[in-house]
C-alpha positions in Angstrom: -13.9 8.9 -16.7 -16.7 6.5 -17.7 -20.1 6.5 -16.0 -20.4 4.3 -13.0 -23.6 3.3 -11.1 -24.4 1.3 -7.9 -27.1 0.7 -5.4 -26.1 2.8 -2.4 -28.5 1.2 0.1 -28.5 -2.4 1.4 -29.8 -5.5 -0.2 -32.8 -5.9 2.1 -36.2 -4.3 1.4 -36.4 -0.8 2.9 -38.8 2.1 2.6 -36.4 4.1 0.5 -33.7 2.9 -1.9 -30.9 5.0 -3.4 -29.0 4.5 -6.6 -25.9 6.6 -7.3 -24.4 7.5 -10.7 -21.3 9.5 -11.5 -19.1 10.3 -14.5 -18.9 12.7 -17.4 -22.1 12.5 -19.5 -24.2 10.9 -16.8 -27.0 13.5 -17.0 -28.2 12.5 -20.6 -27.7 8.9 -19.6 -29.9 9.3 -16.5 -32.5 11.0 -18.7 -33.0 7.7 -20.5 -34.2 6.0 -17.2 -36.0 8.8 -15.5 -39.0 10.8 -16.9 -39.5 14.1 -14.9 -43.2 14.9 -14.2 -42.7 18.5 -15.2 -42.0 17.4 -18.8 -38.5 18.9 -19.0 -35.4 16.8 -19.8 -33.5 15.6 -16.8 -30.3 17.3 -17.8 -32.1 20.7 -17.7 -33.5 20.2 -14.2 -32.3 22.6 -11.5 -29.1 21.4 -9.8 -29.2 20.0 -6.3 -33.0 20.1 -6.2 -35.2 17.0 -6.1 -37.3 16.3 -9.2 -40.3 14.0 -9.1 -40.9 11.6 -12.0 -41.2 8.0 -13.3 -38.4 5.5 -12.9 -38.1 3.4 -16.1 -36.8 -0.1 -16.9 -34.8 -1.2 -19.9 -37.9 -1.2 -22.0 -38.9 2.3 -21.0 -41.8 1.0 -18.8 -42.5 2.7 -15.5 -41.4 0.6 -12.5 -41.7 3.2 -9.8 -42.4 6.8 -9.0 -39.5 8.5 -7.3 -37.2 11.4 -7.1 -33.9 12.3 -8.8 -31.3 15.0 -8.3 -28.4 16.3 -10.3 -25.0 17.3 -8.8 -22.9 19.1 -11.4 -19.2 18.8 -11.0 -16.9 19.9 -9.6 -19.3 20.6 -6.7 -20.3 17.0 -6.1 -19.1 14.2 -3.9 -16.9 12.7 -6.6 -15.9 16.1 -8.2 -17.6 15.1 -11.5 -21.2 15.2 -12.7 -23.2 12.9 -10.4 -26.9 12.0 -9.9 -28.9 10.1 -7.3 -32.3 8.3 -7.6 -34.6 7.9 -4.6 -37.3 5.3 -5.1 -39.0 2.6 -3.0 -36.5 0.2 -1.5 -37.7 -2.9 -3.2 -34.6 -5.0 -4.3 -36.4 -5.7 -7.6 -37.0 -2.0 -8.3 -33.4 -1.1 -7.5 -32.0 -4.0 -9.7 -34.3 -3.0 -12.6 -33.2 0.6 -12.3 -29.5 -0.4 -12.2 -30.0 -2.7 -15.2 -31.6 0.2 -17.1 -28.6 2.4 -16.3 -26.2 -0.3 -17.5 -28.2 -0.7 -20.8 -27.9 3.1 -21.2 -24.1 2.9 -21.0 -23.1 3.0 -17.3 -21.1 0.2 -15.7 -21.1 -1.3 -12.2 -19.0 0.8 -9.7 -16.2 -1.1 -8.1 -15.7 -1.3 -4.3 -15.1 2.3 -3.0 -15.0 3.7 -6.5 -17.1 6.8 -5.8 -14.8 7.8 -2.9 -11.8 6.8 -4.9 -12.9 9.2 -7.7 -13.4 11.9 -5.0 -9.8 11.4 -3.9 -8.4 11.3 -7.5 -10.3 14.5 -8.3 -8.9 16.3 -5.2 -12.1 16.4 -3.2 -10.5 14.6 -0.3 -7.1 13.2 0.8 -6.4 9.6 1.9 -7.0 10.4 5.6 -10.5 11.7 4.7 -11.2 8.7 2.5 -10.2 6.3 5.3 -12.6 8.3 7.6 -15.4 7.3 5.2 -14.6 3.7 5.9 -14.3 4.3 9.6 -17.7 6.1 9.7 -19.4 3.2 7.9 -17.8 0.7 10.3 -18.3 2.8 13.5 -19.9 0.8 16.3 -19.7 3.5 19.0 -20.6 7.1 19.1 -17.0 8.0 19.9 -15.8 6.2 16.8 -18.5 8.0 14.7 -17.6 11.4 16.1 -13.9 10.9 15.4 -14.5 9.7 11.9 -16.8 12.6 11.1 -14.2 15.1 12.4 -11.6 13.4 10.2 -13.9 13.5 7.2 -14.1 17.2 7.8 -10.3 17.4 7.4 -9.1 17.7 11.1 -6.3 15.1 10.7 -5.4 16.5 7.3 -5.0 20.0 8.8 -2.6 18.6 11.5 -0.4 17.0 8.9 -0.7 20.0 6.5 0.7 22.3 9.2 3.8 20.0 9.6 4.2 19.7 5.9 4.1 23.5 5.4 6.7 24.0 8.1 9.0 21.4 6.6 8.5 22.8 3.1 9.6 26.2 4.3 12.8 24.7 5.7 13.4 22.7 2.5 12.9 25.8 0.3 15.4 27.8 2.3 18.0 25.0 2.3 17.5 24.5 -1.5 18.3 28.1 -2.1 21.5 27.9 -0.1 22.6 24.6 -1.8 21.6 25.4 -5.3 22.7 29.1 -5.4 25.8 29.3 -3.1 27.1 32.5 -4.8 23.8 34.5 -4.5 23.3 37.0 -1.7 20.7 34.8 0.2 19.9 35.7 3.9 21.7 33.5 6.3 19.8 30.5 7.8 19.5 30.9 11.5 19.9 27.4 13.1 17.8 28.4 16.1 14.8 29.2 13.9 15.1 26.0 12.0 15.4 24.1 15.2 12.2 25.7 16.5 10.3 24.7 13.4 11.7 21.1 13.5 10.9 20.9 17.2 7.3 22.0 16.6 6.9 19.5 13.8 8.3 16.7 15.9 6.0 17.6 18.8 3.0 17.5 16.6 3.9 14.1 15.1 4.7 12.7 18.6 1.3 14.0 19.9 -0.5 12.3 17.0 1.5 9.0 17.5 0.5 9.0 21.1 -3.1 8.6 20.0 -2.5 5.2 18.3 -3.7 3.2 21.3 -6.9 5.1 21.5 -7.3 4.7 17.7 -7.0 1.0 17.8 -9.7 0.9 20.5 -12.0 3.0 18.3 -11.3 1.0 15.1 -10.9 -2.6 16.2 -12.3 -2.6 19.7 -10.8 -4.2 22.8 -9.9 -7.9 22.7 -11.5 -9.1 25.9 -11.2 -12.6 27.3 -13.8 -13.8 29.8 -12.0 -16.4 31.9 -12.9 -18.5 35.0 -13.5 -22.0 36.3 -16.3 -24.1 34.7 -19.8 -22.8 35.8 -18.4 -19.6 37.2 -20.9 -17.8 34.9 -18.7 -16.8 31.9 -21.2 -17.7 29.2 -24.0 -16.1 31.2 -22.0 -12.9 31.4 -21.3 -13.0 27.7 -25.1 -13.4 27.0 -25.9 -10.6 29.4 -23.6 -8.2 27.7 -24.7 -9.3 24.2 -28.3 -9.0 25.1 -29.3 -12.4 23.8 -28.4 -16.1 24.2 -25.2 -16.1 22.3 -23.5 -19.0 24.2 -25.0 -22.2 25.5 -25.5 -22.1 29.3 -26.1 -25.3 31.4 -25.4 -26.6 34.9 -23.0 -29.1 33.4 -19.3 -28.1 34.0 -17.3 -27.8 30.8 -20.2 -26.9 28.5 -18.1 -24.3 26.7 -15.2 -26.2 24.9 -14.2 -23.7 22.3 -13.9 -19.9 22.1 -17.2 -18.1 21.5 -16.8 -14.5 20.2 -19.2 -11.6 20.2 -18.8 -7.8 19.7 -20.6 -5.6 22.2 -20.6 -2.0 23.3 -19.9 -1.7 27.0 -19.5 1.6 28.8 -19.2 3.3 25.4 -16.3 1.0 24.4 -16.5 -1.7 21.8 -15.4 -5.0 23.3 -14.6 -8.1 21.2 -15.6 -10.6 23.8 -14.2 -14.1 23.9 -16.0 -16.6 26.1 -13.5 -19.3 26.8 -13.6 -22.8 28.1 -13.5 -23.1 31.9 -9.8 -23.4 33.0 -9.3 -26.4 35.1 -7.2 -29.7 35.1 -9.1 -32.3 33.0 -8.4 -35.6 31.4 -11.0 -35.0 28.7 -9.1 -34.5 25.4 -11.6 -32.1 23.8 -12.0 -30.0 27.0 -8.2 -29.9 27.4 -7.9 -28.4 23.9 -10.5 -25.8 24.9 -8.6 -24.9 28.1 -5.4 -24.4 26.0 -7.4 -22.1 23.7 -8.5 -20.2 26.8 -4.9 -19.6 27.8 -4.0 -18.5 24.3 -7.0 -16.0 24.3 -5.7 -14.5 27.5 -2.2 -14.0 26.0 -3.7 -12.1 23.1 -6.2 -10.1 25.1 -6.1 -6.4 25.9 -8.5 -6.9 28.7 -9.4 -9.9 30.9 -12.6 -10.4 32.9 -11.8 -12.9 35.5 -15.1 -14.4 36.7 -15.4 -16.2 40.0 -18.5 -17.8 41.7 -19.2 -15.4 44.5 -21.5 -17.9 46.3 -18.5 -20.1 47.1 -15.0 -19.5 48.5 -12.1 -19.0 46.1 -10.4 -22.2 45.1 -6.8 -22.9 44.1 -8.0 -23.0 40.5 -9.6 -19.5 40.9 -6.3 -18.1 42.2 -4.4 -19.6 39.3 -6.9 -18.0 36.9 -6.6 -14.6 38.6 -2.8 -14.7 38.3 -3.2 -15.5 34.6 -5.7 -12.6 34.1 -3.4 -10.2 36.0 -0.8 -10.7 33.2 -3.1 -8.9 30.7 -2.5 -5.1 30.2 -5.8 -4.6 32.0 -8.1 -6.9 34.0 -11.3 -6.7 35.9 -12.2 -9.0 38.9 -15.8 -10.1 38.4 -17.6 -11.7 41.3 -20.7 -13.3 39.8 -23.9 -14.9 41.2 -24.6 -11.9 43.4 -28.2 -13.2 43.6 -27.0 -16.3 45.5 -24.8 -14.4 48.0 -26.3 -14.5 51.5 -26.5 -11.2 53.2 -24.3 -8.3 52.1 -22.2 -8.7 49.0 -18.4 -8.4 49.2 -15.3 -8.8 47.0 -13.2 -11.7 48.2 -9.6 -11.0 49.2 -7.2 -11.4 46.3 -4.2 -13.8 46.6 -1.1 -12.3 48.2 1.2 -10.7 45.7 -1.4 -10.4 43.0 -1.4 -7.0 41.1 -4.5 -5.0 41.8 -7.2 -5.2 39.1 -8.3 -2.2 37.2 -11.7 -2.7 38.9 -13.6 -5.2 41.0 -17.3 -5.6 40.6 -20.0 -7.7 42.1 -22.9 -8.7 39.8 -25.4 -11.2 38.7 -25.2 -12.3 35.1 -28.5 -14.0 35.5 -30.6 -11.0 36.8 -28.4 -8.2 35.3 -27.8 -6.6 38.7 -24.4 -4.9 38.8 -23.9 -4.8 35.0 -24.0 -1.0 35.2 -21.0 -1.1 37.6 -19.1 -3.3 35.0 -19.9 -0.8 32.3 -18.5 2.1 34.4 -15.4 0.0 35.1 -14.8 -0.6 31.4 -15.3 3.1 30.6 -12.8 4.1 33.3 -10.2 1.7 31.9 -10.6 3.1 28.4 -11.3 6.8 28.9 -11.7 9.1 25.9 -9.4 11.6 27.6 -8.7 15.0 26.2 -7.7 13.9 22.7 -9.5 16.2 20.2 -11.9 14.3 18.1 -10.5 13.8 14.6 -6.9 14.0 15.8 -6.5 10.2 16.3 -4.5 7.8 14.2 -6.8 4.9 13.5 -4.8 2.4 11.4 -1.4 1.0 10.9 -0.8 2.8 7.6 -1.2 6.2 9.3 0.9 5.2 12.2 3.7 3.8 10.1 3.9 6.9 7.9 3.7 9.3 10.8 6.4 7.4 12.7 8.7 7.5 9.6 8.1 11.3 9.4 8.8 11.8 13.1 12.0 9.8 13.0 13.2 11.7 9.9 12.5 15.1 11.7 14.4 13.9 14.7 17.4 13.0 12.6 17.2 16.4 11.0 17.3 18.1 14.4 20.3 16.0 15.5 22.1 16.8 12.2 21.4 20.5 12.7 22.7 20.4 16.3 25.9 18.6 15.1 26.6 21.4 12.6 26.1 19.3 9.5 25.9 21.1 6.1 22.4 22.1 4.8 22.4 19.2 2.2 22.6 16.6 5.0 19.8 18.1 6.9 17.8 18.5 3.7 18.0 14.7 3.1 16.1 14.0 6.3 13.6 16.8 5.8 12.8 15.4 2.3 12.3 11.9 3.8 9.8 13.3 6.3 8.0 15.1 3.5 7.8 11.9 1.5 6.3 10.1 4.5 3.7 12.8 5.0 2.9 12.8 1.3 2.3 9.1 1.4 0.1 9.5 4.5 -2.2 12.1 2.8 -2.0 10.6 -0.7 0.1 13.1 -2.5 2.9 10.6 -3.1 1.1 7.4 -2.2 1.9 4.3 -4.3 -0.9 2.9 -6.4 -1.0 -0.4 -4.3 -1.6 1.7 -1.1 -4.4 3.6 -2.7 -6.0 0.5 -4.1 -5.7 -1.3 -0.8 -7.6 1.5 1.0 -10.6 1.6 -1.4 -10.8 -2.1 -1.6 -11.9 -2.1 2.1 -15.2 -0.4 1.1 -18.4 -2.3 0.6 -19.1 -3.1 -3.1 -20.7 -0.1 -4.7 -20.3 2.3 -1.8 
């Protein structure tokens, strides 16, 4: 493969900047842009050991003093000869170094190309490659831990155990089908059924993690709803930690959906501050109210905010009924700072399903926000799912579901007394789905789609 290069750190000025290079013949190429202080050529430097020297531009002039390191393949990230440069993080210095590498014969790496080469060279499978993306995008510690475990191969090992079991069944059936006249030991249906049952149980267990995986990957779509001036925008700002939404005493200030991603109770919430729901003749505000209703329909969690300093109104009750239709909802009594005497949660309308939690708080002072965080954490617990054994995207879910359905059909065919070739058809379909999941038989468009999700040059 040709030599690729890219800036591995961000575009903003930083203390340290990193440029990565990979490909056969990259060591002599790197030697043209880096002059080791010890006087020895770069390609002779000790592997995996930092070397100090001069970083050179296209004219051979020193533009920085930095460090460089060689990673000979196959024991490198990409599985091929690789190198990294560590210099000061000036965007100018990094661009000059990259230009010098291009002049020496390298080319710009495409999105995710370093990791794609690692996959193509057998250094990781597709689940581990996707874990790299998940780790880069992680916004919570739970998401980072899960991605790190998957990067270490935890999910691959789960699927490999199922694959090995199904391959053993397929091999035995192939022997019976292809060599009917040979003296081959009989296949015991109860043994095959135990293997198929174990495979189905593993796949079912993994599929049960999809809900948790979506929370880790995409966060929880959360609609903040309530009457005008109930304190919805103030709550959004309090959770975001800055003035994200405009707050005034004028009812109907928020007329469109305002979105912000925050971490609350260790859970990533995609907050949607909506227009106050009420009956209005204002055309623009009416459109905002309609968007509020649409946001509620699409939400996984609703925070129904009421003004605790005033009695519940008919509009409040209507909003609470709408919020209760969400998979989960929290009753938020705001303006605790204005409540005279002891705070309390108002009685809910008769016949309304109980909320997942009810909290009293002040979005203005921040009092009670810790109770809201605890409520969110309780609604989306990490549970006892081992880190790394969580399906985090639709591709993984779809392939695992296809495999589970094929294994189930194989069990049913075995129980019905079908011939080995009929059972083998379903076992092979399950193996194909598992191969697509880990990348062994994945189509090129699937592979390209995964790596195109990386940042350019990562």
